Each structure stands twice: as C-alpha cells, then as structure tokens.
MIDOSE-1310 file (N, C-alpha, C; in nm, 2 decimals, decimal comma, always signed):
residues 237
mkvy	-0,46/+1,87/-0,72/-0,51/+1,74/-0,80/-0,50/+1,61/-0,73; -0,62/+1,58/-0,72/-0,64/+1,46/-0,63/-0,57/+1,34/-0,67; -0,50/+1,25/-0,61/-0,45/+1,11/-0,67/-0,50/+1,05/-0,65; -0,60/+0,93/-0,74/-0,66/+0,81/-0,71/-0,58/+0,71/-0,68
hpid	-0,60/+0,63/-0,58/-0,52/+0,52/-0,55/-0,62/+0,40/-0,55; -0,58/+0,31/-0,61/-0,69/+0,19/-0,65/-0,68/+0,11/-0,52; -0,78/+0,03/-0,47/-0,79/-0,02/-0,32/-0,73/-0,10/-0,30; -0,65/-0,17/-0,36/-0,48/-0,27/-0,31/-0,41/-0,17/-0,26
vkly	-0,38/-0,06/-0,31/-0,29/+0,06/-0,23/-0,32/+0,05/-0,08; -0,46/+0,10/-0,11/-0,52/+0,14/+0,03/-0,51/+0,04/+0,14; -0,50/-0,12/+0,09/-0,54/-0,22/+0,18/-0,41/-0,26/+0,23; -0,30/-0,22/+0,13/-0,16/-0,26/+0,18/-0,13/-0,16/+0,26
hvvl	-0,15/-0,02/+0,26/-0,11/+0,07/+0,35/-0,22/+0,05/+0,49; -0,31/+0,01/+0,49/-0,37/-0,02/+0,63/-0,29/-0,15/+0,67; -0,26/-0,26/+0,62/-0,22/-0,38/+0,66/-0,05/-0,32/+0,72; -0,01/-0,24/+0,66/+0,12/-0,22/+0,71/+0,11/-0,13/+0,84
rllp	+0,02/-0,08/+0,88/-0,03/+0,00/+0,99/-0,05/-0,09/+1,11; -0,11/-0,19/+1,05/-0,17/-0,28/+1,16/-0,09/-0,42/+1,19; -0,02/-0,46/+1,10/+0,07/-0,59/+1,14/+0,19/-0,53/+1,23; +0,24/-0,45/+1,25/+0,34/-0,41/+1,35/+0,28/-0,43/+1,51
vivp	+0,15/-0,38/+1,49/+0,07/-0,39/+1,64/+0,04/-0,51/+1,71; +0,04/-0,62/+1,58/-0,01/-0,76/+1,59/+0,10/-0,87/+1,64; +0,24/-0,83/+1,52/+0,32/-0,93/+1,51/+0,43/-0,89/+1,66; +0,46/-1,02/+1,71/+0,57/-1,00/+1,82/+0,69/-0,95/+1,76
srlw	+0,75/-0,87/+1,82/+0,90/-0,79/+1,78/+1,00/-0,91/+1,73; +0,97/-1,04/+1,82/+1,10/-1,13/+1,77/+1,08/-1,18/+1,63; +0,96/-1,17/+1,59/+0,92/-1,23/+1,46/+0,88/-1,12/+1,33; +0,91/-1,01/+1,38/+0,89/-0,90/+1,30/+0,97/-0,91/+1,18
drva	+1,11/-0,90/+1,19/+1,22/-0,87/+1,08/+1,14/-1,00/+0,97; +1,14/-1,13/+0,99/+1,10/-1,24/+0,93/+0,99/-1,23/+0,83; +0,88/-1,15/+0,93/+0,75/-1,13/+0,85/+0,77/-1,03/+0,79; +0,81/-0,94/+0,80/+0,84/-0,78/+0,71/+0,87/-0,83/+0,59
allf	+1,01/-0,93/+0,58/+1,09/-0,99/+0,45/+0,97/-1,06/+0,41; +0,90/-1,14/+0,43/+0,82/-1,22/+0,37/+0,70/-1,16/+0,32; +0,63/-1,07/+0,37/+0,56/-0,95/+0,33/+0,57/-0,89/+0,20; +0,74/-0,84/+0,22/+0,79/-0,78/+0,09/+0,80/-0,89/-0,01
klyl	+0,83/-1,02/+0,00/+0,86/-1,08/-0,10/+0,68/-1,13/-0,18; +0,61/-1,12/-0,07/+0,47/-1,14/-0,12/+0,43/-0,99/-0,21; +0,46/-0,93/-0,18/+0,44/-0,79/-0,23/+0,48/-0,79/-0,40; +0,61/-0,82/-0,41/+0,67/-0,86/-0,56/+0,61/-0,94/-0,62
lyat	+0,56/-1,07/-0,57/+0,50/-1,17/-0,64/+0,34/-1,12/-0,67; +0,30/-1,04/-0,59/+0,18/-1,00/-0,62/+0,18/-0,87/-0,74; +0,29/-0,79/-0,73/+0,27/-0,69/-0,81/+0,33/-0,76/-0,96; +0,38/-0,88/-0,97/+0,45/-0,92/-1,11/+0,30/-0,98/-1,16
rirp	+0,25/-1,10/-1,08/+0,17/-1,17/-1,13/+0,02/-1,16/-1,12; -0,02/-1,11/-1,03/-0,16/-1,08/-1,01/-0,21/-0,93/-1,00; -0,16/-0,84/-0,98/-0,20/-0,73/-1,00/-0,23/-0,65/-1,14; -0,11/-0,72/-1,24/-0,17/-0,67/-1,38/-0,30/-0,76/-1,45
lvfr	-0,34/-0,87/-1,35/-0,49/-0,91/-1,38/-0,58/-0,87/-1,34; -0,58/-0,85/-1,22/-0,72/-0,77/-1,14/-0,69/-0,64/-1,17; -0,61/-0,56/-1,17/-0,63/-0,40/-1,19/-0,54/-0,38/-1,33; -0,61/-0,41/-1,46/-0,56/-0,39/-1,57/-0,52/-0,26/-1,61
efgs	-0,62/-0,17/-1,56/-0,59/-0,01/-1,63/-0,48/+0,03/-1,52; -0,40/-0,02/-1,44/-0,28/+0,03/-1,34/-0,14/-0,05/-1,39; -0,17/-0,18/-1,41/-0,08/-0,27/-1,43/+0,02/-0,32/-1,32; +0,12/-0,33/-1,37/+0,24/-0,37/-1,23/+0,25/-0,24/-1,14
aerl	+0,28/-0,27/-1,03/+0,32/-0,14/-0,95/+0,45/-0,09/-0,97; +0,49/+0,03/-0,97/+0,59/+0,10/-1,01/+0,68/+0,07/-0,92; +0,70/+0,03/-0,78/+0,78/+0,00/-0,72/+0,82/-0,14/-0,75; +0,77/-0,22/-0,84/+0,83/-0,37/-0,87/+0,95/-0,33/-0,96
feys	+0,96/-0,22/-1,05/+1,07/-0,21/-1,16/+1,15/-0,13/-1,04; +1,17/-0,06/-0,94/+1,22/+0,01/-0,88/+1,33/-0,09/-0,80; +1,24/-0,19/-0,70/+1,31/-0,29/-0,62/+1,41/-0,39/-0,69; +1,33/-0,41/-0,80/+1,39/-0,53/-0,90/+1,51/-0,50/-0,92
wvla	+1,53/-0,36/-0,97/+1,65/-0,30/-1,03/+1,75/-0,28/-0,88; +1,70/-0,25/-0,78/+1,81/-0,26/-0,65/+1,84/-0,39/-0,62; +1,76/-0,48/-0,61/+1,83/-0,64/-0,58/+1,93/-0,70/-0,70; +1,88/-0,66/-0,82/+1,96/-0,69/-0,93/+2,11/-0,67/-0,89
nlkg	+2,12/-0,56/-0,86/+2,23/-0,46/-0,85/+2,32/-0,48/-0,71; +2,28/-0,52/-0,62/+2,35/-0,56/-0,51/+2,43/-0,69/-0,47; +2,54/-0,66/-0,47/+2,64/-0,78/-0,47/+2,71/-0,77/-0,31; +2,64/-0,73/-0,24/+2,72/-0,72/-0,10/+2,81/-0,84/-0,03
edgs	+2,90/-0,84/+0,03/+2,91/-0,94/+0,12/+2,85/-0,89/+0,24; +2,85/-1,04/+0,32/+2,77/-1,06/+0,47/+2,84/-0,95/+0,56; +2,72/-0,85/+0,62/+2,78/-0,75/+0,71/+2,82/-0,64/+0,61; +2,78/-0,61/+0,50/+2,84/-0,49/+0,42/+2,72/-0,39/+0,46
tild	+2,75/-0,23/+0,48/+2,70/-0,15/+0,51/+2,59/-0,08/+0,40; +2,47/-0,06/+0,43/+2,38/+0,01/+0,33/+2,26/+0,13/+0,39; +2,27/+0,23/+0,34/+2,17/+0,31/+0,36/+2,08/+0,33/+0,26; +1,95/+0,33/+0,32/+1,84/+0,35/+0,23/+1,78/+0,48/+0,26
vgcg	+1,81/+0,59/+0,16/+1,76/+0,71/+0,18/+1,60/+0,74/+0,14; +1,52/+0,81/+0,21/+1,41/+0,85/+0,22/+1,30/+0,71/+0,22; +1,32/+0,63/+0,33/+1,24/+0,47/+0,30/+1,11/+0,50/+0,33; +1,06/+0,60/+0,35/+0,90/+0,58/+0,41/+0,86/+0,46/+0,48
dsll	+0,77/+0,41/+0,39/+0,70/+0,26/+0,45/+0,74/+0,17/+0,38; +0,88/+0,16/+0,32/+0,94/+0,06/+0,23/+0,96/-0,07/+0,33; +0,94/-0,16/+0,28/+0,99/-0,32/+0,36/+1,09/-0,35/+0,28; +1,16/-0,32/+0,19/+1,28/-0,33/+0,12/+1,42/-0,33/+0,23
dyel	+1,39/-0,30/+0,34/+1,51/-0,32/+0,43/+1,52/-0,41/+0,49; +1,40/-0,51/+0,51/+1,39/-0,62/+0,57/+1,44/-0,72/+0,51; +1,46/-0,73/+0,37/+1,47/-0,81/+0,23/+1,63/-0,79/+0,24; +1,71/-0,65/+0,27/+1,83/-0,65/+0,29/+1,89/-0,70/+0,41
irqg	+1,81/-0,70/+0,52/+1,87/-0,72/+0,67/+1,87/-0,88/+0,64; +1,75/-0,95/+0,57/+1,78/-1,10/+0,55/+1,86/-1,15/+0,47; +1,92/-1,06/+0,39/+2,03/-1,13/+0,27/+2,18/-1,08/+0,37; +2,17/-1,00/+0,47/+2,28/-1,01/+0,54/+2,37/-0,89/+0,55
fkvy	+2,28/-0,79/+0,52/+2,35/-0,60/+0,51/+2,33/-0,58/+0,66; +2,40/-0,50/+0,68/+2,38/-0,38/+0,81/+2,32/-0,29/+0,74; +2,18/-0,26/+0,78/+2,09/-0,17/+0,74/+2,09/-0,06/+0,80; +2,09/+0,09/+0,74/+2,08/+0,22/+0,79/+1,97/+0,27/+0,69
aidl	+1,85/+0,34/+0,77/+1,80/+0,38/+0,71/+1,74/+0,56/+0,76; +1,74/+0,62/+0,66/+1,70/+0,77/+0,70/+1,58/+0,86/+0,62; +1,52/+0,91/+0,73/+1,40/+0,99/+0,68/+1,37/+1,09/+0,78; +1,26/+1,18/+0,71/+1,21/+1,30/+0,83/+1,08/+1,26/+0,94
dchp	+1,05/+1,10/+0,87/+0,97/+1,04/+0,96/+0,98/+0,89/+0,99; +0,93/+0,82/+1,09/+0,94/+0,70/+1,07/+0,83/+0,60/+1,11; +0,81/+0,55/+1,00/+0,68/+0,47/+0,94/+0,69/+0,36/+1,06; +0,53/+0,32/+1,14/+0,56/+0,22/+1,23/+0,60/+0,05/+1,17
alrk	+0,59/+0,02/+1,04/+0,66/-0,07/+1,00/+0,81/-0,07/+0,99; +0,86/+0,02/+1,03/+1,04/+0,04/+1,07/+1,07/+0,07/+1,19; +0,98/+0,09/+1,30/+1,00/+0,12/+1,42/+1,04/+0,01/+1,51; +0,97/-0,14/+1,45/+0,95/-0,27/+1,52/+1,11/-0,34/+1,55
sgnl	+1,20/-0,32/+1,43/+1,30/-0,40/+1,42/+1,43/-0,35/+1,49; +1,50/-0,46/+1,57/+1,60/-0,44/+1,64/+1,72/-0,42/+1,57; +1,69/-0,48/+1,45/+1,83/-0,50/+1,31/+1,83/-0,39/+1,23; +1,73/-0,29/+1,23/+1,74/-0,16/+1,15/+1,75/-0,04/+1,21
nfvw	+1,86/+0,03/+1,15/+1,91/+0,15/+1,26/+1,84/+0,26/+1,18; +1,73/+0,33/+1,24/+1,67/+0,41/+1,17/+1,74/+0,55/+1,21; +1,75/+0,65/+1,14/+1,80/+0,79/+1,16/+1,69/+0,87/+1,11; +1,63/+0,98/+1,24/+1,55/+1,08/+1,19/+1,64/+1,20/+1,13
adit	+1,65/+1,24/+1,03/+1,72/+1,33/+0,96/+1,71/+1,37/+0,81; +1,75/+1,49/+0,79/+1,76/+1,55/+0,67/+1,87/+1,51/+0,60; +1,83/+1,41/+0,47/+1,98/+1,34/+0,40/+2,07/+1,46/+0,36; +2,04/+1,59/+0,33/+2,12/+1,69/+0,27/+2,21/+1,74/+0,38
qapf	+2,18/+1,69/+0,52/+2,27/+1,73/+0,64/+2,28/+1,60/+0,71; +2,34/+1,51/+0,64/+2,33/+1,35/+0,72/+2,45/+1,36/+0,82; +2,40/+1,29/+0,91/+2,45/+1,27/+1,05/+2,56/+1,14/+1,06; +2,63/+1,13/+0,94/+2,73/+1,03/+0,93/+2,86/+1,08/+0,88
knds	+2,95/+1,00/+0,94/+3,11/+1,06/+0,92/+3,15/+0,99/+0,75; +3,21/+1,07/+0,68/+3,25/+1,05/+0,54/+3,29/+0,90/+0,53; +3,25/+0,84/+0,41/+3,27/+0,68/+0,38/+3,26/+0,59/+0,47; +3,11/+0,60/+0,50/+3,03/+0,54/+0,62/+2,97/+0,37/+0,54
fdwi	+2,96/+0,42/+0,44/+2,88/+0,32/+0,37/+2,92/+0,26/+0,24; +2,89/+0,11/+0,24/+2,93/+0,04/+0,09/+2,83/+0,09/+0,01; +2,69/+0,04/+0,05/+2,57/+0,06/-0,07/+2,51/+0,19/-0,02; +2,43/+0,28/-0,11/+2,34/+0,34/-0,10/+2,23/+0,34/-0,19
vavs	+2,10/+0,31/-0,12/+1,98/+0,32/-0,25/+1,88/+0,41/-0,22; +1,85/+0,49/-0,31/+1,72/+0,60/-0,32/+1,65/+0,57/-0,39; +1,53/+0,49/-0,34/+1,44/+0,49/-0,42/+1,30/+0,60/-0,45; +1,32/+0,68/-0,55/+1,22/+0,78/-0,58/+1,23/+0,83/-0,44
aieh	+1,34/+0,89/-0,40/+1,33/+0,97/-0,30/+1,42/+1,13/-0,34; +1,51/+1,16/-0,43/+1,58/+1,26/-0,44/+1,49/+1,35/-0,54; +1,38/+1,32/-0,60/+1,30/+1,44/-0,67/+1,19/+1,50/-0,54; +1,20/+1,44/-0,42/+1,12/+1,50/-0,34/+1,20/+1,60/-0,26
iedg	+1,34/+1,59/-0,30/+1,44/+1,69/-0,22/+1,47/+1,80/-0,28; +1,44/+1,94/-0,23/+1,46/+2,07/-0,29/+1,63/+2,09/-0,38; +1,70/+2,05/-0,27/+1,83/+2,06/-0,32/+1,89/+1,91/-0,37; +1,82/+1,90/-0,50/+1,87/+1,76/-0,52/+2,05/+1,72/-0,54
lgcm	+2,11/+1,84/-0,60/+2,23/+1,82/-0,60/+2,33/+1,82/-0,50; +2,26/+1,89/-0,36/+2,33/+1,88/-0,25/+2,32/+1,75/-0,17; +2,19/+1,69/-0,22/+2,16/+1,53/-0,17/+2,25/+1,45/-0,22; +2,31/+1,45/-0,35/+2,36/+1,39/-0,45/+2,53/+1,40/-0,36
selr	+2,55/+1,52/-0,35/+2,67/+1,57/-0,26/+2,69/+1,49/-0,14; +2,61/+1,48/-0,10/+2,59/+1,42/+0,06/+2,62/+1,29/+0,05; +2,55/+1,23/-0,04/+2,54/+1,08/-0,08/+2,70/+1,05/-0,08; +2,74/+1,14/-0,19/+2,90/+1,08/-0,25/+2,95/+1,09/-0,12
rvlk	+2,95/+1,18/-0,03/+3,03/+1,19/+0,10/+3,06/+1,10/+0,18; +2,94/+1,04/+0,21/+2,93/+0,93/+0,28/+2,94/+0,81/+0,25; +2,92/+0,78/+0,13/+2,97/+0,64/+0,03/+3,13/+0,62/+0,04; +3,17/+0,48/+0,07/+3,28/+0,47/+0,05/+3,36/+0,48/-0,08
esgt	+3,47/+0,51/-0,05/+3,54/+0,46/-0,20/+3,50/+0,35/-0,28; +3,49/+0,36/-0,40/+3,44/+0,25/-0,49/+3,30/+0,19/-0,45; +3,22/+0,27/-0,36/+3,07/+0,22/-0,31/+2,99/+0,25/-0,44; +2,87/+0,19/-0,42/+2,77/+0,18/-0,50/+2,64/+0,25/-0,45
livs	+2,64/+0,36/-0,55/+2,46/+0,43/-0,52/+2,39/+0,42/-0,63; +2,26/+0,34/-0,58/+2,16/+0,32/-0,67/+2,02/+0,40/-0,64; +1,99/+0,46/-0,78/+1,91/+0,57/-0,76/+1,82/+0,54/-0,88; +1,68/+0,57/-0,81/+1,57/+0,57/-0,95/+1,48/+0,71/-0,90
vpig	+1,47/+0,76/-1,02/+1,38/+0,88/-1,01/+1,29/+0,88/-1,13; +1,17/+0,97/-1,12/+1,05/+0,97/-1,24/+1,12/+1,07/-1,33; +1,08/+1,06/-1,44/+1,14/+1,17/-1,58/+1,03/+1,18/-1,65; +1,08/+1,33/-1,69/+0,94/+1,37/-1,79/+0,87/+1,45/-1,69
fpfy	+0,81/+1,56/-1,78/+0,73/+1,69/-1,68/+0,66/+1,62/-1,60; +0,66/+1,72/-1,46/+0,75/+1,84/-1,40/+0,88/+1,75/-1,34; +0,92/+1,63/-1,36/+1,03/+1,60/-1,27/+1,16/+1,63/-1,37; +1,25/+1,55/-1,38/+1,36/+1,53/-1,47/+1,35/+1,54/-1,61
dsmt	+1,44/+1,64/-1,65/+1,45/+1,59/-1,82/+1,61/+1,55/-1,84; +1,66/+1,53/-1,98/+1,74/+1,49/-1,99/+1,87/+1,55/-1,94; +1,86/+1,68/-1,91/+1,97/+1,75/-1,89/+1,97/+1,75/-1,72; +1,88/+1,77/-1,66/+1,85/+1,76/-1,52/+1,93/+1,60/-1,46
lrnl	+1,88/+1,52/-1,55/+1,90/+1,38/-1,50/+2,04/+1,38/-1,50; +2,10/+1,42/-1,62/+2,27/+1,41/-1,66/+2,33/+1,48/-1,54; +2,27/+1,60/-1,47/+2,34/+1,66/-1,38/+2,37/+1,57/-1,23; +2,23/+1,50/-1,23/+2,26/+1,41/-1,08/+2,41/+1,33/-1,08
vipg	+2,48/+1,30/-1,22/+2,61/+1,24/-1,21/+2,71/+1,34/-1,15; +2,72/+1,37/-1,07/+2,83/+1,46/-1,02/+2,97/+1,44/-1,02; +3,05/+1,50/-1,02/+3,17/+1,49/-0,99/+3,23/+1,40/-0,89; +3,29/+1,27/-0,90/+3,34/+1,21/-0,81/+3,25/+1,08/-0,78
ltlv	+3,14/+1,08/-0,89/+3,05/+0,92/-0,94/+3,04/+0,94/-1,06; +3,08/+0,81/-1,10/+3,05/+0,78/-1,23/+2,95/+0,63/-1,28; +2,87/+0,70/-1,36/+2,72/+0,62/-1,38/+2,79/+0,49/-1,48; +2,74/+0,41/-1,41/+2,80/+0,23/-1,43/+2,69/+0,16/-1,53
keky	+2,56/+0,21/-1,48/+2,45/+0,11/-1,58/+2,36/+0,19/-1,56; +2,25/+0,19/-1,67/+2,09/+0,27/-1,66/+2,01/+0,20/-1,74; +1,90/+0,22/-1,71/+1,77/+0,19/-1,76/+1,66/+0,26/-1,76; +1,56/+0,28/-1,85/+1,47/+0,36/-1,87/+1,31/+0,28/-1,93
yfce	+1,24/+0,35/-1,85/+1,09/+0,29/-1,88/+1,01/+0,42/-1,91; +0,92/+0,40/-1,99/+0,80/+0,50/-2,03/+0,66/+0,43/-1,98; +0,57/+0,49/-1,96/+0,44/+0,42/-1,92/+0,35/+0,45/-2,06; +0,33/+0,32/-2,13/+0,21/+0,31/-2,20/+0,08/+0,25/-2,18
gnrr	-0,01/+0,34/-2,15/-0,15/+0,26/-2,09/-0,12/+0,21/-1,96; -0,13/+0,08/-1,93/-0,08/+0,01/-1,82/+0,03/-0,06/-1,82; +0,11/-0,07/-1,91/+0,25/-0,15/-1,95/+0,33/-0,03/-1,92; +0,45/-0,08/-1,87/+0,60/-0,01/-1,86/+0,68/-0,05/-1,98
vels	+0,71/+0,00/-2,10/+0,78/-0,06/-2,17/+0,94/+0,04/-2,17; +1,03/-0,06/-2,18/+1,18/-0,01/-2,18/+1,20/+0,05/-2,29; +1,29/+0,18/-2,30/+1,34/+0,23/-2,41/+1,52/+0,25/-2,38; +1,57/+0,29/-2,51/+1,71/+0,33/-2,50/+1,73/+0,46/-2,43
ksei	+1,85/+0,52/-2,40/+1,85/+0,66/-2,36/+1,81/+0,76/-2,46; +1,85/+0,74/-2,56/+1,81/+0,82/-2,67/+1,66/+0,84/-2,71; +1,60/+0,72/-2,70/+1,44/+0,74/-2,72/+1,37/+0,79/-2,60; +1,44/+0,77/-2,50/+1,36/+0,83/-2,37/+1,40/+1,00/-2,35
neri	+1,52/+1,01/-2,42/+1,55/+1,16/-2,45/+1,46/+1,21/-2,52; +1,41/+1,14/-2,67/+1,34/+1,20/-2,73/+1,18/+1,20/-2,69; +1,15/+1,12/-2,58/+1,03/+1,14/-2,57/+1,03/+1,24/-2,45; +1,11/+1,26/-2,36/+1,11/+1,39/-2,26/+1,10/+1,50/-2,37
awvr	+1,15/+1,50/-2,47/+1,16/+1,65/-2,55/+1,02/+1,69/-2,60; +0,94/+1,59/-2,61/+0,83/+1,64/-2,66/+0,66/+1,62/-2,57; +0,70/+1,55/-2,48/+0,60/+1,51/-2,39/+0,59/+1,64/-2,31; +0,47/+1,71/-2,27/+0,49/+1,83/-2,18/+0,36/+1,82/-2,09
rktt	+0,34/+1,69/-2,10/+0,22/+1,67/-2,00/+0,28/+1,56/-1,85; +0,21/+1,54/-1,76/+0,28/+1,49/-1,62/+0,30/+1,34/-1,66; +0,43/+1,27/-1,67/+0,45/+1,15/-1,68/+0,46/+1,06/-1,57; +0,46/+0,93/-1,59/+0,52/+0,83/-1,47/+0,64/+0,75/-1,54
dlal	+0,70/+0,81/-1,62/+0,85/+0,75/-1,68/+0,95/+0,74/-1,55; +1,04/+0,65/-1,59/+1,14/+0,58/-1,51/+1,26/+0,59/-1,50; +1,36/+0,66/-1,45/+1,51/+0,64/-1,48/+1,55/+0,55/-1,37; +1,62/+0,46/-1,38/+1,71/+0,36/-1,31/+1,86/+0,36/-1,32
ltlk	+1,93/+0,41/-1,22/+2,06/+0,44/-1,25/+2,17/+0,38/-1,13; +2,26/+0,32/-1,19/+2,37/+0,27/-1,09/+2,50/+0,35/-1,11; +2,57/+0,39/-0,97/+2,65/+0,52/-0,98/+2,78/+0,45/-0,89; +2,90/+0,44/-0,94/+3,01/+0,43/-0,86/+3,09/+0,55/-0,82
kdse	+3,11/+0,53/-0,67/+3,21/+0,65/-0,62/+3,34/+0,64/-0,68; +3,40/+0,72/-0,73/+3,54/+0,74/-0,81/+3,66/+0,69/-0,69; +3,76/+0,65/-0,73/+3,85/+0,60/-0,63/+3,97/+0,73/-0,63; +3,99/+0,75/-0,51/+4,07/+0,90/-0,50/+4,23/+0,90/-0,55
r	+4,26/+0,77/-0,60/+4,41/+0,75/-0,60/+4,43/+0,76/-0,72
C-alpha cells in the first residue's frame, strides 16, 4: 500500500539533503540543532493549522518524550539507535552529550558533523563493549528489527549499570499489542515511566495503560497509536 506524505514532509526531506551540501562544516552542528528546534516549533504551532487533516507530526511526541526524560551531566555518553535522518542528535550534542548513532545507512545530514560518532552496524550485533553508554534512545526503531527481543538484549548489554533506555514504538495492529509490548521489558531492565497515545482523527489523545490495552484488544486495523517507555538497567549489586 502506497503511503501518502503531505508536501511539508517531502519538502523537509529535500532540505535535509540540500543543507549539508550548502552549509560549511564548521557551522553544521549549530545549523542542524537550530533546524531541529524549528522542526519542533513547526510541528507544535504551525502544522496543526496548515495540515488539519494530519495534525501534529508523530515525531513531536517522541522527541518531546526523549528530551523530557534526559538528565545527563555534561559529557554523558548516549547512543541513538536507528537514527535515520533525525536531527535529534545535534540537539543532544548542543546539550553537552557525547553522541553515538548506529544504523545500517548514514544520511547526508549525519555525515557532516565532527562531533557525531556514527557507526554503520546492525544493532543486534552492536560493536560496543559492555556498559558503554549512560543513555540509549530508540525512536520508532525497534519495530523495524526482526529480532526485537535480541535488540533489547543488546541494548541492555551496552547500557551502563543504572543507565536509562528511552524507547518509542507503535502499538496496535500490525505492531505491538499489550503482551508483546510487555515482553520488551526484559529481565535486567525495569520500566520506570510510560505514556500512551492513540490517534483520533488529526489529534493524538493520551490514554492510561488500561485504556490503551482495551483499545488494542478490539482495534484490528492499522493504527498509529504510540507507546513511550523509559527503562532503567538494574544494578547487579
């Protein structure tokens, strides 16, 4: 089935291809961080007015969740899993994090920075030592990995003791249901915070866990519901 993308999404991807060519390398980190801020502003204030049938961009809720749950000290290490063409990493660099990103392909927008450590690799076979990162973020990434539980095991392995893993995944058919979502909280990880949204027309409505489970049980069409999870790695002591 062909997915329809409104003109603003298409334009945004064109800009992400062109800007790295135009902007000098010494300015790129600042420009990319500014573009990320403008994206959040646009998704919050402008898009719901211009594209009423689509409402706010889905990534707005995911990025807002990530930024609200990050409390790292300057120099803390963070891994962005399945980064794609996201400019989130430049905001994290601006905040003082030492940022690593892993994906099977590197978008031009992520090749330009001298401060972003990009790794071409499969996250289920991550080329990192045990206990490498203070933070890990996986924004709409795990659902694209065939071995989702194997991915979670690798993320737990490379996360430092008492480190934090922030995950967003779609819920509802054909993605996660209440049981498979619960399975993502593997032994050694503790769920400390969660939030759920479902799509109602052009709006996203926050639901409780019981309400979203009830919705998952009876909705059998493709949905764009969203689960936002924050997990901590258990101490071994």
